[in-house]
Every structure is written in structure tokens, then in C-alpha cells.
N, C-alpha and C positions, 0 to 999 in steps of 0.2 A: 379599383384594381389598377395597379400600375403596369407599365410596359414589360417589366422584367418577369412578372408573374404570368402575363399573357404569353410571353416568349417561352417560358418554362412549360406551360401547358401544351403549347404547340409542339415543342421539342419532345415532350413525353408522348403525345399522340403520334408523332412521326416515328418515334422509337417503337411504339406498340405496333404500328402498321408494318414497319420493317421487320420486326420479329415475327409477326404473323406470316408475312410473305416468305421469310427464310424457313420457317417451320413447314409451311405448305410446300415449298420447293424441295426441301429435304425429304418430305413424305413422298412426293411424286418421284424423286430420284430413287428412293428406296424401293418403291413399287416397280419402277422401271427395271431396276437391277434384278429384283426377284422375278419379274416377268421374263427378263432376258435369260435368266437361268432356266426357267421353265421352257421357254422357247428353244433354248439350246439343247435341253434334255429331250424335248419332243423331236427336234431336228436330228439328234443323234439316233434316236429310236427309228425314225423314218429312214435314215441312211443305212442303219443296220438291216431293216426290212428290205430295202431296195437292194442292198448287197446280196442278201439271201436269195432274193428273186433272180438276180442276175446270175448267181452261181447255179441255181436250179435250171435256168434257161441255158447256160453254157453246157451243163451236163446233158440236158435234153438235146441240144444241138450236136454235141459230141457223139451221142449214142444214136442219133437218127439221121446221120449223113447218108440218107438213102435217096436213090433215084426212083421216083414213082413211075412204074411202067403201066400204061393202060393196056389191059388185056381184053380181048374180045369175049364174046359169050360162049365160045366153043369150049365145052367142058370135057371133051374126049381126049384132049391132049393139046400140046402147043406145037406150033409150026417150027419153033426154033430148037427143039430137042429137049425141052423140060426145064426142070429146076434143080438146084442143088442147095441142100441145107448144110451149113457149116457153123462151127464155133467162131463167133465174131466178138472178140474182146470179152469173153465170158458169157455171152448170150447167144441164142440161136438166131442165125441170119439166113434169110431166104434170098438166093441169088438166081439170076437167069443163067441159061447155059453160056451166055456171052460174058458172064462174070460181073454183071451189074447187081448191086445190092437193091433188092426190092423192098424188103421189110425186115426190121429187127423185132423178133418176138419178145414178149415180156417174160422170158423164161431164162433163168440162170442155169448155165450148163453144169455148175457145181451141184445142183440139186438132182441131176439125172443119174441113172445107174452108170457104173463104169463102162459097160459095153456101149451104151449110147454116147458117152463122152468120147470114147475112142473112135466110134463111127463118125461123129460130128467133126472130130479133129481131122479126119481124112476127107470128109465131105460125103454126104448121102445124096445120090442123084436119083431123081424121080422123073418119070416120063409123062405123067398125066396129072390133071387136077385132082382126081380121086385119090391118087397116091399121096399127093402133097397135102390135101386136106386131112387124110387119115393120119399121116405122120404128125401134122400140127396138133391134131386132137390128141394123139398119144402123148405128146410132150406137154400139152397145156392141161391135161386132165389131172 
């Protein structure tokens, strides 16, 4: 075997190794691109879910801008003159006599009878816990 044949075999072997490396590299790149597309799709899905959660949180924050008032255990009445129920952005809101929002009820004013809607638009004042609880039960039943 002369030197030219040995050189030809070495070059052929080197060419096969280079082709194998190129094919392997292209396969890895193709898989990386496919995985990147999958990751991008998953990321878009997660961003969509996160956006939805943020919107729900913003709605919750917008509808529950209330000041929690700690109230004693006296159920005969309040020392500050009672409570007032009013239409607050389409839902029933409970306010102290000082005008502080205590709670938004999960009751849409539009589902109530017209007389109740009119009364809530003006504000319904109650002087005791019993009256307040009775009215809340009427609206939530």
C-alpha cells in the first residue's frame, strides 16, 4: 500500500467523522429549536395565566377597598349610631355611621326588587346588629 492510498483512506475517514459531527450538530440544533418553540409556547401560556390572575386580583382589590372595622361583642346596638347599607358600584355595601366601608356583600343590586334598589340608592340606616343581620339575610337569601 503506498502513501497516496493511506492518505486517501485517512481523508475518507476524516470526511466520515466530519459528516457524522455535522449531522449530530444539526439534529441537536433542530431539537433545540423545537424545544425553544415548546418553551416559548409554555411561557406564553404561563404569561396568559398570570395575566388572568392579575386581572382577577385587580378586580378583587377594586371591589374590596374596604376598611375592616373591629366591632365589640355588644349585639344590642353600636355606640356610633348604627350602619348604613348602600349601593356601591352595583353591589350592596355596609358602611359605618361615619361613612367608612366595612364590607361589600356578594349581592348584585340589579338582582334585587326595584323598591330595594331605590332604598339602597338613598341608603338604608339600621341602628342595631339585629336589624343589620336581618337585612343582610333578606338580601342574600
